C-alpha positions as CSV (number, residue, x, y, z in Angstrom):
1,M,-10.9,14.1,44.8
2,F,-9.8,13.5,41.2
3,A,-13.1,12.1,40.2
4,A,-14.5,15.4,38.4
5,P,-11.5,16.3,36.6
6,L,-11.1,12.5,35.2
7,A,-14.9,12.8,34.4
8,A,-14.4,16.0,32.5
9,L,-11.1,14.4,30.7
10,T,-13.1,11.5,29.4
11,L,-16.1,13.6,28.1
12,A,-13.5,15.8,26.2
13,A,-11.9,12.6,24.8
14,V,-15.3,11.4,23.6
15,A,-16.2,15.0,22.3
16,M,-12.9,15.1,20.4
17,A,-13.6,11.8,18.2
18,Q,-17.0,12.5,16.6
19,D,-17.8,10.0,13.9
20,A,-19.7,11.0,10.6
21,T,-21.3,9.9,7.6
22,I,-20.8,10.6,3.9
23,Q,-23.3,9.4,1.1
24,V,-21.7,8.2,-1.8
25,G,-23.9,9.0,-4.9
26,L,-27.5,9.8,-5.0
27,S,-30.5,8.1,-6.4
28,S,-32.0,10.6,-8.7
29,G,-31.8,14.1,-9.6
30,S,-28.9,16.0,-11.6
31,D,-26.3,15.8,-9.0
32,V,-26.0,12.0,-8.9
33,F,-22.1,12.3,-9.1
34,V,-21.7,13.8,-5.8
35,F,-20.7,13.0,-2.1
36,T,-23.0,14.3,0.6
37,P,-21.6,16.3,2.3
38,T,-18.8,17.3,0.2
39,T,-16.5,18.3,2.9
40,L,-16.5,17.9,6.9
41,N,-14.1,18.3,9.6
42,A,-13.2,15.4,11.9
43,T,-10.6,14.9,14.6
44,T,-8.0,12.3,14.9
45,G,-9.6,8.8,15.9
46,S,-12.9,9.7,14.2
47,V,-14.5,7.2,11.9
48,I,-15.9,8.4,8.6
49,T,-18.4,6.0,7.3
50,F,-19.1,6.1,3.6
51,N,-22.7,4.8,2.6
52,F,-22.8,3.4,-1.0
53,S,-26.5,4.5,-1.1
54,G,-26.9,5.7,-4.8
55,V,-29.2,3.5,-6.6
56,P,-28.1,2.5,-9.3
57,G,-24.6,3.4,-8.5
58,F,-20.9,2.5,-9.4
59,H,-18.6,4.4,-7.5
60,S,-15.2,4.6,-5.6
61,V,-13.8,6.7,-2.7
62,T,-10.2,7.3,-3.7
63,Q,-7.5,9.5,-2.2
64,S,-6.0,12.0,-4.5
65,N,-4.2,15.3,-3.9
66,F,-4.9,18.8,-4.5
67,T,-2.7,19.4,-7.6
68,S,-4.0,16.0,-9.3
69,P,-7.5,15.9,-7.9
70,C,-8.7,12.7,-10.4
71,Q,-5.4,10.8,-10.0
72,T,-5.2,8.1,-7.4
73,M,-2.8,9.4,-4.8
74,P,0.6,7.2,-4.3
75,G,0.4,5.6,-1.0
76,G,-3.1,6.7,-0.7
77,F,-6.4,4.7,0.3
78,D,-9.2,3.2,-2.3
79,S,-12.3,1.6,-1.6
80,G,-12.3,-0.2,-5.0
81,F,-15.5,0.2,-6.8
82,V,-18.8,-0.7,-5.4
83,E,-21.8,-1.3,-7.5
84,I,-25.5,-1.2,-6.6
85,G,-27.7,-2.5,-9.3
86,V,-30.8,-1.1,-10.8
87,S,-33.2,-3.7,-9.3
88,G,-34.0,-1.7,-6.4
89,T,-32.7,-0.7,-3.1
90,P,-30.5,-3.7,-1.6
91,A,-31.5,-5.4,1.7
92,A,-28.1,-4.0,3.0
93,I,-26.2,-1.0,2.0
94,P,-22.4,-1.3,1.6
95,T,-20.5,1.0,3.9
96,W,-16.7,1.6,4.3
97,N,-15.3,3.1,7.5
98,L,-12.2,5.1,7.4
99,T,-10.3,6.4,10.7
100,I,-8.8,9.5,10.5
101,T,-5.1,8.8,11.8
102,N,-3.9,12.4,11.3
103,Q,-6.4,15.5,11.7
104,S,-3.6,17.9,10.6
105,V,-3.5,16.4,7.2
106,P,-5.9,17.8,4.4
107,I,-7.8,14.5,2.9
108,W,-8.8,15.0,-0.8
109,F,-10.8,12.2,-2.6
110,H,-12.7,11.6,-5.7
111,C,-14.6,8.8,-7.5
112,K,-12.4,7.2,-10.3
113,Q,-15.2,5.6,-12.2
114,L,-15.4,6.2,-16.1
115,A,-18.8,5.5,-16.9
116,P,-21.2,6.8,-18.2
117,Q,-19.1,9.7,-17.9
118,P,-16.0,10.5,-15.8
119,H,-17.5,11.1,-12.2
120,C,-14.5,13.1,-11.0
121,T,-14.5,15.8,-13.9
122,A,-18.1,15.7,-13.1
123,G,-17.5,17.2,-9.8
124,M,-17.6,14.2,-7.6
125,V,-15.0,15.0,-5.3
126,G,-14.9,15.3,-1.6
127,G,-12.7,16.8,1.4
128,I,-11.7,16.0,5.0
129,N,-10.3,18.6,7.4
130,V,-9.8,21.1,4.1
131,P,-9.6,24.8,4.1
132,G,-13.1,26.4,3.6
133,S,-11.6,29.3,1.6
134,G,-8.5,30.6,-0.2
135,Q,-6.2,29.0,-2.5
136,F,-6.6,25.6,-1.4
137,S,-10.2,25.5,-0.6
138,F,-12.5,22.8,-1.4
139,A,-14.3,25.1,-4.2
140,A,-10.6,25.4,-5.6
141,F,-10.2,21.8,-5.7
142,Q,-13.5,20.9,-7.2
143,A,-12.8,23.6,-9.9
144,A,-9.6,22.1,-10.8
145,A,-11.1,18.7,-10.9
146,E,-13.9,19.4,-13.4
147,K,-11.1,21.2,-15.6
148,A,-8.7,18.2,-15.3
149,S,-7.8,17.0,-18.7
150,G,-7.6,13.3,-19.7
151,Q,-9.4,10.5,-17.8
152,P,-9.3,9.8,-14.0
153,G,-6.4,7.4,-13.3
154,Q,-7.4,3.7,-12.6
155,D,-4.3,2.9,-10.4
156,E,-5.6,0.9,-7.3
157,G,-4.8,2.1,-3.9
158,G,-5.0,0.3,-0.6
159,L,-6.7,0.3,2.7
160,V,-4.0,2.7,4.3
161,G,-3.8,6.2,3.2
162,V,-2.2,9.5,4.2
163,G,-4.0,11.1,7.2
164,A,-6.5,8.2,7.1
165,S,-7.0,4.5,6.8
166,A,-9.5,1.6,6.7
167,S,-8.9,-1.8,8.2
168,A,-11.3,-3.8,5.8
169,P,-12.8,-3.2,2.2
170,P,-16.3,-2.0,2.0
171,S,-19.1,-4.3,2.8
172,P,-21.3,-6.4,2.3
173,L,-20.5,-7.0,-1.3
174,T,-22.5,-10.4,-1.3
175,V,-26.1,-9.3,-1.3
176,A,-28.5,-9.3,-4.1
177,G,-27.8,-6.4,-6.3
178,V,-24.5,-5.5,-5.0
179,S,-21.0,-6.1,-6.2
180,G,-17.4,-5.1,-5.9
181,L,-14.4,-4.8,-8.1
182,S,-10.6,-4.1,-7.5
183,N,-11.6,-3.9,-3.4
184,P,-8.5,-3.7,-1.3
185,T,-8.1,-6.7,1.5
186,A,-5.8,-6.9,4.0
187,A,-4.9,-10.4,3.2
188,A,-3.8,-9.3,0.0
189,A,-1.6,-6.9,1.7
190,S,-0.4,-9.4,3.8
191,G,0.2,-11.5,1.0
192,S,2.4,-9.0,-0.7
193,A,4.5,-8.4,2.0
194,A,5.1,-12.4,2.8
195,A,5.9,-12.5,-1.2
196,T,8.5,-9.5,-0.6
197,G,9.7,-11.2,2.5
198,S,10.2,-14.7,0.5
199,A,11.7,-12.9,-2.5
200,S,14.4,-11.5,0.0
201,G,14.7,-14.8,1.7
202,S,15.3,-16.3,-1.6
203,A,17.8,-13.7,-2.6
204,S,19.7,-14.0,0.6
205,G,19.7,-17.7,0.1
206,S,20.9,-17.3,-3.4
207,A,23.7,-15.2,-2.6
208,A,24.5,-17.6,0.5
209,A,24.7,-20.5,-2.3
210,T,27.0,-17.9,-4.5
211,G,29.2,-17.3,-1.8
212,S,29.6,-20.9,-0.8
213,A,30.0,-22.2,-4.5
214,S,32.4,-19.2,-4.8
215,G,34.5,-20.6,-1.6
216,S,34.5,-24.0,-3.2
217,S,35.9,-22.6,-6.3
218,A,38.5,-21.0,-4.3
219,S,39.5,-24.0,-2.3
220,S,39.4,-25.9,-5.6
221,A,41.9,-23.4,-6.9
222,A,44.2,-23.7,-4.0
223,S,44.4,-27.3,-4.1
224,P,46.8,-27.7,-7.3
225,A,48.9,-25.2,-5.7
226,S,49.2,-27.4,-2.3
227,T,49.8,-30.4,-4.6
228,G,52.4,-28.6,-6.6
229,S,54.1,-27.8,-3.2
230,S,53.7,-31.2,-2.1
231,D,55.6,-32.5,-5.5
232,A,58.3,-29.8,-5.0
233,T,59.1,-31.1,-1.5
234,T,59.4,-34.6,-2.8
235,F,61.3,-33.8,-5.4
236,T,64.0,-32.1,-3.1
237,V,64.0,-35.0,-0.7
238,N,64.6,-37.4,-3.3
239,S,67.4,-35.5,-4.6
240,L,69.3,-35.2,-1.6
241,V,69.0,-39.2,-1.2
242,V,70.3,-39.5,-4.8
243,L,73.2,-37.1,-3.8
244,G,73.9,-38.6,-0.5
245,A,73.9,-42.0,-2.1
246,A,76.5,-40.9,-4.7
247,V,78.7,-39.2,-2.2
248,M,78.8,-42.3,0.0
249,G,79.4,-44.5,-3.3
250,I,82.5,-42.3,-4.0
251,A,83.8,-42.8,-0.4
252,F,83.5,-46.6,-0.3
253,A,84.9,-47.0,-4.2
């Protein structure tokens, strides 16, 4: 009874998550600094595969925002650099998989490479789920990138960005003719978190030790007062004994 509706829902879910591929750089021609296609639309859960297929090529896929198209976005994703040498097409083309986590967020990205000229200001930018026209269109974003002053930022992003994230750096980076630079790793992120926890624990332990030392000092400070109180009591008792003896001496005289 429910088989047909369930099958329809399953097909709809499959249709919603549509994977796509973007080529990073071209091997020849005047437009070697380019993402192909420059824009696409993708639903939440879709996987966008970036193929670093330009030969030679030395590029990155770095998230930015509309107002600063050639600067690494704080908290944005970054593939790091992937270099394809001049010795010909490698045995395996490096790829990087980016999963869309929020289809309602426009995703802007660029290549932050500076040599032989800044790639971003040469127009090497792209967009996912961005407006096709209007003030915030891709054409406006690319025009802003080409007019950007200064050099593209070299800040390093991570695997997790805004609206999209990756679970691993580009690969393979170990085949002949391929190398990577400043590529993010999940291990590095975990290590950073562990270091933060360690630092927090160390600070907490230090604070506890300080509290203990303070308590000890307080106890030490209180100790002379207790000693003084004991001495006063002893003096009072001795005085009474002497006074009593004197009275008794007078009585028996």
